[in-house]
N, C-alpha and C positions, 0 to 999 in steps of 0.2 A: 346596344341593339339599334340598328339603323331602321328608321321608318321611311317608307317611300312617300315622296311628295306626290299628291294627286295631280294629274295633268290639269292645267288651268282651263276653266271653262271659257269658251269664246264669248267675249264681250259681256260677261255677267256683271250686273250692277252690284254695288256694295250695299251693305245694310243701310237703313235709313239714317244716314249721317251726311253732313255736308261734305262735298268732294274733297275740300282742302283738309278737313279733319280726318277723313278716311285715308288720304294719302299720307298724312303725318303718322297715323297709327300703323299703316303698312310699312313705312320707313323704320319706325321703331321696332317692329317685328323683324324686319330684315336685318337691322343692326344687331339685335340680340342673337338671331340665328347665325349671322356671320361670326360674331364674337364666340359663340358656343362651338362652331365648327373649328375656328382657329385655336381655341383652347384645347379641344379634343386632339387636334393634330399636334399641337405643341407638346402636350403630355405624352403622346405616343413617341415623339421624337426626343423627349426629355430636353426641351428647348424653350426659351422664353417666348411667349406669344408675341410680344412687341417686336422681337427680332425677325419674325416671319416677314413682316412688311418691308423691313430694311433689306433683307436678303433678296426678296422678290424685286424690289426697286432696283437694286444694284445689278441684278441679272438682266433686267429690261433696259436700263439706262447706261450700263457700263460705268466706268470710273467717273465719279462726280464729287464735288465739294460738299462739305457738311451742310452748308446753307441750301444747296440744291435738294439734299435729302429732306431737310426740314420743310422746304417749300412744297415738294412733291407729296410728302406725307401730310402736309397741312398741320404741322405741329410747331411749337416754339423750338428755336434752335437749341435751347438747353435740354429739352426732351430728346431731340434727335441725338444730341451729343452723348447723353447718358446711355441711350440704346446702342449707339455705335461703339462707345467705349467698352461695353460688355462684350460686344462681338469681336472687337480688336483683342481684348484680353483673352477671349476664348480661342483665338486663332482663326476666326471665320472671315474677318475683314482685315485688310491692311491699309495703313495710311502711307501714301507716297507723295513725293514732290511732283507737282504738275510740270509737264515738259514745256508747256508754253509760258508758264509764269512760275519761276522758281520760288516765289514767295508763297504760293498757294499749295495747299495739301489736298490730295484727292483720295477718295475711298474706293476700294475695289475688293471683290471677293477673292479669297485665297482658295487653294485646292480643297481645303477642308470645308470652306463655305460653299463651293460648287457641289461638293458631295451632299451636304445638307440640303441644298436647293433641289437636287435630284430626288432625294427622299421625300422632301416636302411636296414637290410637284406630283410625285407618284401617289402620296397619301391623299392630296386634294382630288386628283383625278379619280382614284378609287371611291372616295366618299361621294363625289358628285355623280359618278356613274351609278352608284347604288341608290342614291336619293332620288335621282331623276330618271329612273329606269322606265317609267311610264310615259315620259315626254318624248315627243318626236324631235327630230333635229330642227325642224322649223320652229316649234314652240320654244326650244332652248335658245335659238338665235333671236327670236322675237323678244324673249324675256331679257336677254343680254342687251339688245338694242334699247329697250325701254328703260332699263336700269341706267345705262350710260346717259340716256337723254335726261333722266331725272337728276343724275349726278352733275351733269353739265349745267343744268338750269340752276341748281342750288349753288354750285361753285361760282357761276357768273353773278348771281345775286349777292353772294358773300363778298366777292371781289369788288363789286360796285359799292357796297357798304364800307369796305375797308379803304377805298381811295380817299385821299384828303378831300374834304368838302370844298367846293368852289363857292365860297360865300361872297356876296357883293362887298364892295369896298367899305361901305358903312351899313351897319345893321339898323333896322327900324326898331323902335322901342318894343314892338310886339313880337319880334323874332329873337331867337337865340341860336347859337351855332348847333348844327346837327351833332349829337353825341357820337363819338367814335367808339367802335366795338373792338375789343381785344380779339386776336386770332382765335377762332374756334368758339366764340360765344355770341349769342344774339340777344 
């Protein structure tokens, strides 16, 4: 059963919670909702949920190398490799030799992958149309813009943390190197 999302109230303040905590809680809710929607659609398609992101990425980016898939999905290369291998074994993705660098392998959707992409896109469109039936086009556009803005801010912050620290030539006794964080952890 699909429940409809109420239209967002204009400029309503959140409960008595500091803004950063409220945003964090909202992001957790969004992540859960997105995961649930992806799981729902993956089950309807009898498809691995992780494969949805790879297929969507390949449809948007076209042929790319495995390292590009990992970078764009913001996962470790071993995770992307495992996801892609399942899709290659299933006949949805093919590995080919790059035209510009014969040493490199690129990934692209097969006809079977394109067919699943069409089904997946239709499923997501139907789900979102049903869920957001009470929202205006402007409200949906505003929501998309704000979500992208939040994602870009978090990505920029993560990327700045992941860059090698530029420590002075010699450290003072009271400082230590900034700890490096692994991809996807904080």
